[in-house]
C-alpha positions as CSV (number, residue, x, y, z in Angstrom):
1,M,-2.8,-18.9,-20.0
2,P,0.6,-18.5,-22.3
3,L,4.2,-18.9,-20.2
4,N,5.6,-15.5,-22.4
5,T,2.3,-13.3,-21.5
6,W,2.5,-15.1,-17.8
7,L,6.1,-13.6,-17.9
8,L,5.2,-10.5,-19.1
9,F,2.5,-9.5,-16.7
10,V,5.6,-10.3,-13.7
11,T,7.9,-8.2,-15.3
12,T,5.0,-5.1,-15.3
13,V,4.1,-6.0,-11.9
14,F,7.4,-6.6,-10.3
15,F,8.7,-2.3,-11.4
16,V,5.1,-1.5,-11.0
17,S,5.3,-2.8,-7.7
18,A,8.6,-1.4,-7.1
19,T,8.1,1.8,-6.9
20,P,8.0,3.6,-3.7
21,G,4.4,4.7,-2.5
22,P,2.2,5.0,0.4
23,N,1.6,1.3,1.0
24,M,5.9,0.5,0.5
25,L,6.4,3.9,2.2
26,L,4.4,2.7,5.3
27,A,6.0,-0.9,5.7
28,M,9.5,0.8,5.3
29,T,8.5,3.5,8.2
30,H,7.0,0.5,10.3
31,G,10.0,-1.2,9.5
32,I,11.7,1.3,10.8
33,H,10.4,1.5,14.0
34,H,8.5,-1.7,14.8
35,G,11.1,-4.2,13.2
36,V,10.5,-6.8,10.3
37,R,8.4,-9.2,12.7
38,R,5.6,-6.7,14.0
39,T,5.5,-5.2,10.7
40,T,4.0,-7.8,9.3
41,V,1.2,-7.0,10.5
42,T,1.2,-3.8,8.8
43,C,1.6,-5.8,5.8
44,L,-1.5,-8.4,6.4
45,G,-3.4,-5.1,6.6
46,L,-2.3,-4.1,3.1
47,M,-2.7,-7.2,1.7
48,T,-5.7,-7.8,2.8
49,A,-7.2,-4.7,1.0
50,L,-5.4,-5.1,-1.9
51,G,-7.2,-8.6,-1.8
52,I,-10.4,-6.7,-1.8
53,V,-9.5,-4.0,-4.2
54,M,-8.9,-7.3,-6.4
55,L,-12.2,-8.4,-5.9
56,G,-14.0,-5.3,-5.9
57,S,-12.3,-4.9,-10.0
58,A,-13.5,-8.7,-11.0
59,A,-16.8,-7.4,-9.7
60,G,-17.2,-4.1,-11.7
61,L,-16.2,-1.8,-8.8
62,G,-13.9,-0.8,-10.5
63,A,-16.0,-0.4,-13.9
64,L,-19.0,1.9,-11.9
65,L,-16.3,4.0,-9.8
66,A,-14.8,4.9,-13.5
67,A,-18.2,5.5,-14.6
68,S,-19.4,7.3,-11.9
69,E,-17.8,10.3,-10.8
70,K,-19.4,11.5,-7.6
71,L,-18.4,8.0,-6.8
72,F,-15.4,8.3,-7.5
73,S,-15.0,11.5,-6.1
74,L,-15.8,10.4,-2.4
75,V,-13.3,7.5,-2.3
76,K,-10.6,10.2,-3.5
77,Y,-11.5,12.9,-1.5
78,A,-11.9,10.1,1.6
79,G,-8.9,8.4,1.0
80,A,-6.9,11.6,0.6
81,A,-7.8,12.9,4.1
82,Y,-6.8,10.2,5.2
83,L,-3.1,10.1,3.7
84,I,-3.0,14.2,5.5
85,W,-4.3,13.3,8.8
86,L,-1.8,10.1,9.1
87,G,0.6,12.5,7.6
88,I,0.1,15.3,10.1
89,K,0.1,12.6,12.8
90,T,3.5,10.9,11.8
91,W,5.2,14.3,11.5
92,R,3.8,15.4,15.1
93,A,5.0,12.0,16.4
94,E,7.4,12.9,19.5
95,P,10.5,10.9,18.3
96,K,10.8,7.7,20.5
97,Q,14.0,5.0,20.0
98,V,13.5,2.1,18.8
99,Q,13.9,0.2,21.7
100,E,11.3,2.6,23.7
101,V,8.7,1.8,20.7
102,A,9.4,-1.7,21.0
103,D,8.5,-1.5,24.8
104,D,5.2,0.4,24.5
105,N,3.2,-1.9,23.2
106,S,-0.1,0.2,23.8
107,A,0.2,2.8,21.3
108,H,1.2,0.4,18.6
109,T,-1.6,-2.9,19.7
110,P,-1.4,-5.4,16.2
111,W,-5.0,-4.1,15.9
112,M,-3.8,-0.8,15.5
113,M,-0.9,-1.5,13.1
114,F,-3.4,-3.7,10.7
115,R,-6.1,-0.8,10.4
116,T,-3.6,1.6,9.3
117,G,-2.0,-0.6,6.7
118,F,-5.7,-1.3,5.6
119,L,-6.6,2.3,5.4
120,V,-3.8,3.0,3.7
121,A,-4.2,0.8,1.1
122,M,-7.6,1.4,0.5
123,S,-7.2,5.2,0.4
124,N,-6.7,5.2,-3.5
125,P,-10.1,4.6,-5.5
126,K,-7.7,4.7,-9.0
127,A,-6.3,1.1,-7.6
128,F,-9.8,0.0,-8.5
129,I,-9.7,1.3,-12.5
130,F,-6.0,-0.2,-12.0
131,F,-6.9,-3.5,-11.9
132,T,-9.9,-3.3,-13.9
133,A,-7.6,-1.9,-16.5
134,L,-4.4,-4.3,-16.0
135,F,-6.1,-7.7,-15.5
136,P,-7.8,-7.9,-18.9
137,Q,-4.6,-7.1,-20.9
138,F,-2.7,-10.5,-19.9
139,M,-6.2,-12.4,-20.5
140,D,-7.4,-14.6,-23.2
141,A,-10.8,-13.7,-24.2
142,R,-11.6,-17.1,-25.7
143,L,-10.5,-19.1,-22.7
144,P,-12.2,-19.1,-19.1
145,Q,-12.1,-16.3,-17.2
146,G,-11.7,-17.4,-13.6
147,P,-8.6,-19.2,-13.6
148,Q,-6.8,-16.4,-15.6
149,L,-8.2,-13.7,-13.0
150,A,-6.8,-16.7,-10.0
151,I,-3.4,-16.7,-11.5
152,L,-3.1,-12.9,-11.8
153,A,-4.5,-12.0,-9.3
154,A,-2.1,-14.7,-7.1
155,T,0.8,-13.5,-9.1
156,F,0.2,-9.8,-8.0
157,Y,0.1,-10.9,-4.5
158,V,3.2,-12.5,-4.2
159,I,5.5,-9.7,-5.5
160,E,3.3,-7.0,-4.1
161,A,3.8,-8.9,-0.5
162,S,7.6,-9.1,-1.0
163,W,8.4,-6.0,-2.1
164,Q,6.5,-4.5,1.0
165,F,8.9,-7.0,3.0
166,A,11.6,-6.0,1.1
167,Y,10.8,-2.1,2.2
168,A,10.2,-3.6,6.0
169,S,14.0,-5.0,5.8
170,G,15.3,-1.8,4.6
171,G,13.5,-0.1,7.1
172,A,14.6,-2.3,10.3
173,R,18.5,-2.3,8.6
174,L,18.4,1.3,8.8
175,A,16.7,1.4,12.3
176,G,20.1,1.2,14.2
177,W,21.6,4.1,12.8
178,L,18.7,6.0,12.7
179,N,18.2,5.4,16.8
180,T,18.4,8.5,17.7
181,A,16.3,11.2,18.2
182,S,17.6,13.6,15.5
183,R,17.3,11.4,12.9
184,L,13.8,9.8,14.0
185,K,12.6,13.3,13.9
186,M,13.5,13.7,10.3
187,V,12.1,10.3,9.7
188,N,9.1,11.3,10.8
189,K,9.2,14.8,8.9
190,V,10.2,12.7,5.6
191,S,7.6,10.3,6.4
192,G,4.2,12.2,7.3
193,G,5.2,15.2,4.6
194,A,5.8,11.7,2.3
195,F,2.4,11.0,3.2
196,M,0.6,14.4,2.9
197,G,2.2,15.1,-0.3
198,A,0.3,11.7,-1.6
199,G,-2.9,13.0,0.1
200,V,-2.8,16.3,-2.1
201,L,-1.8,14.3,-5.1
202,L,-4.4,11.8,-4.3
203,T,-7.4,15.0,-4.9
204,G,-5.4,15.9,-8.4
205,V,-6.2,12.0,-9.4
206,S,-9.1,11.7,-12.1
207,R,-10.7,8.6,-13.4
208,H,-9.1,8.5,-16.5
């Protein structure tokens, strides 16, 4: 893969990943409530799902979702329902100071945080089609496909993970200022509303 092609891919992915979406919102929200160290588990869930999405796209699932209206709709509405449910749960959550959340580990176990990250990242069927459409734009058909795909996937992985930790770190730095009941209630309302909005918007996503 030519260096200029790879650099163009890096630039594209850098700005695509930086765009706030459900994944970054979740990383920031967990960063506020749990700190960067514990939010690492959430990011691991997000990145695990991302790996599955990329593998699925490479295996042709993205093309299948693009071709099957019923399958795409099934995945789409299931993902939208989860985001809306997560938004309602976040909206209605009782505001707790950061230290209270940290002390109440039973309500936010590593498995629950990992699972939330995984399900949020898996909630958008458009991601499968996105990778199916994105990667070929930067691949040379005359060269072996496997090594090129591995380079692109690894690059995307590193950039996406970096942005997730940046959002989590930003949330953690805001935690001190937000550590009052009224401000945390505002965070819950804004985050919950954003998740619900993302779920509603997802229902309008088409395959094309």
